[in-house]
KOLKE-26744 format. One line per field, with one value per atom (N, C-alpha, C): chain; atom name; x, y, z; residue in three letters. Coordinates in steps of 0.1 Angstrom, whole numbers. Atoms other than C-alpha are relative to their C-alpha. Layout:
<rs>
cadena = [A; ...]
atomo = [CA; ...]
u = [X; ...]
v = [Y; ...]
w = [Z; ...]
residuo = [ALA; ...]
</rs>
This chain:
<rs>
cadena = [A; A; A; A; A; A; A; A; A; A; A; A; A; A; A; A; A; A; A; A; A; A; A; A; A; A; A; A; A; A; A; A; A; A; A; A; A; A; A; A; A; A; A; A; A; A; A; A; A; A; A; A; A; A; A; A; A; A; A; A; A; A; A; A; A; A; A; A; A; A; A; A; A; A; A; A; A; A; A; A; A; A; A; A; A; A; A; A; A; A; A; A; A; A; A; A; A; A; A; A; A; A; A; A; A; A; A; A; A; A; A; A; A; A; A; A; A; A; A; A; A; A; A; A; A; A; A; A; A; A; A; A; A; A; A; A; A; A; A; A; A; A; A; A; A; A; A; A; A; A; A; A; A; A; A; A; A; A; A; A; A; A; A; A; A; A; A; A; A; A; A; A; A; A; A; A; A; A; A; A; A; A; A; A; A; A; A; A; A; A; A; A; A; A; A; A; A; A; A; A; A; A; A; A; A; A; A; A; A; A; A; A; A; A; A; A; A; A; A; A; A; A; A; A; A; A; A; A; A; A; A; A; A; A; A; A; A]
atomo = [N; CA; C; N; CA; C; N; CA; C; N; CA; C; N; CA; C; N; CA; C; N; CA; C; N; CA; C; N; CA; C; N; CA; C; N; CA; C; N; CA; C; N; CA; C; N; CA; C; N; CA; C; N; CA; C; N; CA; C; N; CA; C; N; CA; C; N; CA; C; N; CA; C; N; CA; C; N; CA; C; N; CA; C; N; CA; C; N; CA; C; N; CA; C; N; CA; C; N; CA; C; N; CA; C; N; CA; C; N; CA; C; N; CA; C; N; CA; C; N; CA; C; N; CA; C; N; CA; C; N; CA; C; N; CA; C; N; CA; C; N; CA; C; N; CA; C; N; CA; C; N; CA; C; N; CA; C; N; CA; C; N; CA; C; N; CA; C; N; CA; C; N; CA; C; N; CA; C; N; CA; C; N; CA; C; N; CA; C; N; CA; C; N; CA; C; N; CA; C; N; CA; C; N; CA; C; N; CA; C; N; CA; C; N; CA; C; N; CA; C; N; CA; C; N; CA; C; N; CA; C; N; CA; C; N; CA; C; N; CA; C; N; CA; C; N; CA; C; N; CA; C; N; CA; C; N; CA; C; N; CA; C; N; CA; C; N; CA; C; N; CA; C; N; CA; C]
u = [-8; 485; -9; 7; 478; -7; 10; 449; 8; -8; 460; -8; 5; 445; 0; -5; 444; -11; 2; 437; -5; 3; 415; -14; 12; 379; 1; 5; 370; 0; 2; 364; 8; -10; 393; 9; -8; 413; 13; -19; 449; -8; 6; 430; -7; 7; 408; 14; -10; 441; 7; -7; 458; -12; 5; 427; -6; -1; 422; 15; -12; 458; -1; -1; 450; -8; 12; 416; 6; -2; 435; 10; -6; 461; -3; 8; 434; 5; -1; 448; -12; 12; 423; 7; -3; 424; -14; 10; 401; 4; 1; 392; -1; 5; 396; -1; 7; 376; 9; -6; 392; -6; 10; 371; 3; -5; 380; -8; 9; 351; 6; 0; 362; 18; -19; 402; 11; -8; 411; 12; -8; 436; 12; -11; 453; 5; -2; 453; 12; -14; 477; -1; 1; 464; 5; -8; 470; 11; -13; 499; 13; -10; 516; 3; -1; 507; 5; -4; 517; 4; -3; 535; -6; 4; 523; -17; 14; 484; -3; 6; 476; -5; 3; 463; 5; 0; 463; 10; -10; 484; -7; 6; 486; 9; -5; 493; -1; 2; 505; 8; -13; 515; 6; -9; 542; 3; -4; 549; -7; 13; 532; 6; -7; 537; -11; 7; 523; 3; -5; 522; 5; -3; 537; 5; -5; 558; -13; 14; 523; -2; 5; 512; 11; -14; 545; 1; -1; 547; -9; 14; 507; 3; -2; 518; 7; -12; 548; -8; 7; 525; -7; 11; 507; 8; -12; 544; 4]
v = [6; 999; -12; 10; 970; -5; 3; 960; -7; 7; 953; -10; 10; 922; 1; 5; 920; -9; 13; 885; 1; -3; 885; 5; -7; 894; 12; -13; 932; 2; -5; 927; -3; 2; 919; 11; -10; 941; 4; -7; 937; 3; -3; 935; 17; -14; 968; 13; -16; 990; -1; 4; 978; 9; -7; 989; 17; -17; 1020; 9; -5; 1028; 4; 4; 1015; 16; -11; 1042; 12; -13; 1071; 8; -1; 1069; -1; -3; 1064; -12; 8; 1028; -5; 12; 1002; -11; 17; 970; -5; 10; 939; -7; 5; 924; -16; 18; 882; -1; 8; 868; -13; 14; 838; -4; 5; 817; -6; 6; 810; -15; 12; 783; -15; 10; 764; -5; 2; 767; 2; -7; 785; 5; -7; 802; -14; 13; 766; -8; 5; 758; -1; -1; 749; 13; -12; 780; 17; -14; 808; -2; 5; 788; 9; -4; 799; 17; -15; 834; 3; 0; 831; -11; 11; 804; -4; 0; 811; -2; 2; 808; 11; -12; 841; 12; -10; 871; 15; -2; 898; -8; 2; 888; 14; -16; 918; -4; 1; 910; 12; -9; 938; -7; 8; 918; -10; 14; 894; 2; -6; 915; -10; 4; 892; 4; -4; 908; -8; 0; 897; 0; -8; 906; 12; -15; 934; 8; -6; 939; 7; -9; 947; 13; -11; 972; 9; -7; 987; 5; -6; 993; 8; -4; 1000; 19; -15; 1032; 5; -5; 1041; 8; -5; 1048; 10; -12; 1073; 18; -8; 1094; 10]
w = [-10; 490; 4; -3; 504; 11; -13; 527; 15; -11; 559; 6; -5; 578; 18; -14; 614; 5; -2; 627; 15; -11; 660; 2; -2; 675; 2; -3; 673; 16; -13; 707; 12; -7; 722; 4; -5; 742; -8; 10; 722; -13; 15; 689; 1; 3; 698; 1; 3; 705; -13; 11; 672; -9; 6; 658; 0; -3; 674; -6; 4; 663; -19; 15; 627; -8; 2; 628; 1; -1; 638; -9; 8; 611; -14; 15; 585; -10; 11; 572; 3; 0; 555; 4; -7; 572; -3; -3; 572; 14; -15; 608; -8; 0; 603; 13; -16; 631; 2; -4; 649; 10; -11; 669; 9; -13; 703; 3; -3; 708; -7; 12; 678; 3; -2; 691; -14; 7; 662; -1; 1; 670; 3; -2; 680; -9; 10; 646; -12; 6; 623; -16; 6; 597; 11; -1; 622; 10; -7; 640; -7; 14; 606; 6; -2; 616; 15; -12; 651; 7; -6; 663; 15; -17; 703; -5; -2; 692; 4; -9; 706; -14; 7; 689; 8; 14; 674; -9; 8; 642; -8; 8; 615; -16; 18; 577; -7; 9; 559; -16; 11; 522; 7; -3; 530; 14; -16; 569; 7; -9; 591; 15; -16; 632; 9; -11; 663; 10; -12; 697; 4; -1; 712; -13; 9; 682; -6; 11; 661; 9; -8; 687; 1; 1; 689; -13; 15; 648; -4; 5; 644; 9; -4; 669; -8; 0; 656; -17; 12; 618; 2; -1; 640; -1; 0; 640; -13]
residuo = [MET; MET; MET; ALA; ALA; ALA; LEU; LEU; LEU; VAL; VAL; VAL; LYS; LYS; LYS; VAL; VAL; VAL; PHE; PHE; PHE; GLY; GLY; GLY; PRO; PRO; PRO; ALA; ALA; ALA; MET; MET; MET; SER; SER; SER; THR; THR; THR; ASN; ASN; ASN; VAL; VAL; VAL; ALA; ALA; ALA; ARG; ARG; ARG; VAL; VAL; VAL; LEU; LEU; LEU; VAL; VAL; VAL; CYS; CYS; CYS; LEU; LEU; LEU; GLU; GLU; GLU; GLU; GLU; GLU; VAL; VAL; VAL; GLY; GLY; GLY; VAL; VAL; VAL; CYS; CYS; CYS; TYR; TYR; TYR; GLU; GLU; GLU; ILE; ILE; ILE; VAL; VAL; VAL; ASN; ASN; ASN; ILE; ILE; ILE; ASN; ASN; ASN; PHE; PHE; PHE; ALA; ALA; ALA; ALA; ALA; ALA; GLU; GLU; GLU; GLU; GLU; GLU; HIS; HIS; HIS; LYS; LYS; LYS; GLY; GLY; GLY; PRO; PRO; PRO; GLU; GLU; GLU; HIS; HIS; HIS; LEU; LEU; LEU; THR; THR; THR; ARG; ARG; ARG; ASN; ASN; ASN; PRO; PRO; PRO; PHE; PHE; PHE; GLY; GLY; GLY; GLN; GLN; GLN; ILE; ILE; ILE; PRO; PRO; PRO; ALA; ALA; ALA; PHE; PHE; PHE; GLN; GLN; GLN; ASP; ASP; ASP; GLY; GLY; GLY; GLU; GLU; GLU; LEU; LEU; LEU; MET; MET; MET; LEU; LEU; LEU; PHE; PHE; PHE; GLY; GLY; GLY; GLU; GLU; GLU; PHE; PHE; PHE; LEU; LEU; LEU; PHE; PHE; PHE; ARG; ARG; ARG; VAL; VAL; VAL; SER; SER; SER; CYS; CYS; CYS; LYS; LYS; LYS; PHE; PHE; PHE; GLN; GLN; GLN; GLN; GLN; GLN]
</rs>
């Protein structure tokens, strides 16, 4: 199974909600920190993940999700 990547700082409430869902279902994941002080969330690399420059972003192989869709999908894995 491909390693899931969650982009954003773990201390962010929105990122933490996704991480809790992934932990509950036992999905292996990697946290990729986004440095807000350096404005990495507005950089071209992150904007390819999330065109709105927000966190979290979620990658599972070729699938890239962000925003509320991400939270809904991660919770769906629990069912």
